[in-house]
N, C-alpha and C positions, 0 to 999 in steps of 0.2 A: 504494500500500500504506500502510495506517495505521501510525502510529508504534508502536502496541502490537504490531504484527506483526513489525516489523524490530528493535525495541528488544532483545528477548531474544537476537537473533543477533549483537549487537555484543559486542566483547570487553569484559571488565570495565573495562579502562583507558579505553576510549572512553565507556562509560556514566558512569564516574566523572568524566571530563573534561566531559561534557555537564552533569552535575549541578553540578559546581564552577563552570563557566563559563556557566551558564544565562543567556541574554540577550546574551552576547558573540558576536562573529563566530565562526562554526564553523570550526575548523581544517581545512585541506585533507585531512590524513590521516583525520580523522573523517568528512568528507564522502565520501571514497573508501570507507571502511568501511560507511557508511550505504548507498551505492550497491551495494556487494557483498552487503549483507544484503537487498536488494530495495527499498530506499527510492528514490523518484524524486527525483533531485537536479537540478531545473531550476525556473526560475521558473514559478509556477502550482501547484507542489506545495503542498498545504495546510499542511505543516509549515514551509515557508519563509516568513519574514516579508519584511523588506526585503532587497534585494540592492543593493549599491553598490560603489564602487571598493575599499572595504576587504574586501568579501567577502559571504558569505551569513549572514543572521541567522535564528534560529528565530522562527516566528510566536508570537503570544501564546498561542494554543491549545496549541501544542507545549510552550512553557515551562511553562504551567500543568500539563499532563500530566506533564512530567518532575518538577516539584516534588512532585506528589502521589505519583508513583512513588518518588522519593527518600525521602519521608517514610515510606513503607511499608517500604522496604529498610533504612533506617538507624534 
């Protein structure tokens, strides 16, 4: 599922967290919420960039989309 499909299903606090922390490791609670909203939370999902010992990062494509969305919302 594309980010534009699950983004509106996230709570306002999760969306605000992703906007504020765009490019950082995605918090576990936010990952759980993304999964509940229909987003695929596993390596190979287009919105996941690097995964490492620290956790899951958003892909460049996803961070660009979030930045554009944040600019429209704020």
